[in-house]
N, C-alpha and C positions, 0 to 999 in steps of 0.2 A: 383573495390573494393566492397566487399560484406559487408553489414551491418546487423547484427543480431538485431532484435527488439523483445523484449519480452513484450507482451501486458498484461496489468492488467486484471484479470478476476473477481476479487472479492474485495470489499472494506469493511473494518471492522473498527469499533470504539473500541479501547482497553479501556474499562471503568476503568480498574484497573490502567493503566498507563497514561490515558488522551491523547492518541496519535491516529493518523490514521495508520492503517496497511493495506497493500495490498498483495494479493496472485496473483502471476503472472501465466502465462500459463504453466510454468514448475513446478508449485506447490511450489515455493519458497515464503517465506514471507518477506516483506520489511516494515520497519518503515519509515514513512514520517515525516521529521522534519518540524517545523514551519518556513519555508523560502519562498522566492519569487517563487522558482521553486522546490517544494517538490519531484517530481518524479526524477529530475536530482540529487538531494541531498540525495536520499534514502540510507538507511543503512540496512544490513541484520538483520532479526528479527527471533528469535527462541522463539515460544510461550512457556511460562513456565506454571506450574500447576496453578499458581494464575492469569494468563492472563484471561481476561473476554472479548473475542472478540465477538462483536455483529455486524451482517451483516447490512449494510446500503444500501439504494437504489442507483442504478447505476448513477443517475443524479449527484451524488457528484463527479464523475470523472472529469468533467469540472472544478469544483471548485478547485480540487487538482492538475490540470494540467496533468492528466494521459492520456497516449495514448489510443486510441480506437481500 
């Protein structure tokens, strides 16, 4: 059985929405909810004109449970 894994490549803080946003290796954006396992519970995110995505350091990956 093959398993496809998409690794997170960039973490952002959406200042306008007060959420964590991740861009994966395929260039897709994901909204991380405030749950015990945010990466597992992620939802697709489409940045809007009023989105204020600010890059955050990579060490936040562990805090958010993101794959390396």
